[in-house]
N, C-alpha and C positions, 0 to 999 in steps of 0.2 A: 744366170747361173751363179750359185754361191760357191765360194772356195771350199766350204765345209762339205759340199756334196761329193767331193772327190777325196779318196783316202790320202791322208798326209803321211809323210815320212820324215825321219830325222836325217839331216844332211848338214855337215859342217857345224853341228851344235844348234841348228835351227829346225823348227817344225815347218816343213815346206810342202807345197803341192807341185808335182811335176807338171809343167805346162802341157806336155804331150798328153797326159792323162785328162787334163781339163778339156783339151781339144776333142779327145775321143768321147768324153761324156756329153759334149754338145750335140753329137751325132751330125756334125756339119758334113756336107758332101765334099768330095775331092780326095785325091791321093796325097798323102803327106809330102812325098818328094816334089810334087807339082805346086806346092803352096809356099807363100811367104807370110811371115808373121811380123807385125810391127808392134813393138811394145811402146805405148805412149806413157811416159813417166812425168811426174811433177818436176818442174824446174828445167825442162828441156824444150827447145824450140823444135818445130817440125823439121828444120834443116839438119838438126843434130841426131835425128832418129835413123838408125841403120836397120833395115829389115833382116830377119833371121830366116834362112832357108829352112824349109820343112824338114829336111834330112838332119838338121842340127837342133831341132826342137827338143829332143830328149836331154839336151844339156841345160835347158832353161827351167827355172823354178820360181814360184811365188811364195814368199813367206806368209804363213797362214794368218798371223795376227796383224802384222804391219803392212802387208801387201808389197813388201820390197821385192825387187827382182834380183835373183842370184843366178850366175852363170858358171857352169863347170868348165873352166878353161880360160884362156886369154880373152879378155872382154873389151878389146879395143872398139870403141864406137858404140858399145851397148850400155844401157842404163843400169849397170851393175850397182846394187845397193840403193837404188832410188825407188821411191814409192810409185807404184803403177796405177794409172788412171784407167787404162783399158788395154786390151790386146786385139789387134785387128788382123784378120786373115784375108788374103787375096790370092787369086791366081794372076799370073802376069797379064792376062788379057781381060780381066774383069774388074769391077769396082770393089771397093773395100766393104767389109762387113765385120762389125765388132763381135768377137766371140766371148769376151769377158769384160765386165766392168763392175765396179762396186754396185751393190743393190740400190744405192741412192741415185745412180746414173742409169739412164736408159741404155739397153743393149739389145742387139738383134742376134738371135741364135739360129 
């Protein structure tokens, strides 16, 4: 999925794509409140990644040009301002599935 396939908005002086809109565009199964999203960003180890509850996904954005992650609110433990490699969605009882990754990386939708 290309970031440009979802309508971008201006937020905080940046052109961003709401992560919730990106998830909807993938037509992935599941109910948003039952899902967790893991943002894999450059410069972070796996241990440093904190999942985002589906109910909080409307607060997450990806900058269109730079692929930086931006969060609307306190971002303790989130990769705020870091370049995103992929976004992984999972239900608590299932394995992970990437919903977004740059086009040069493989992603499952």
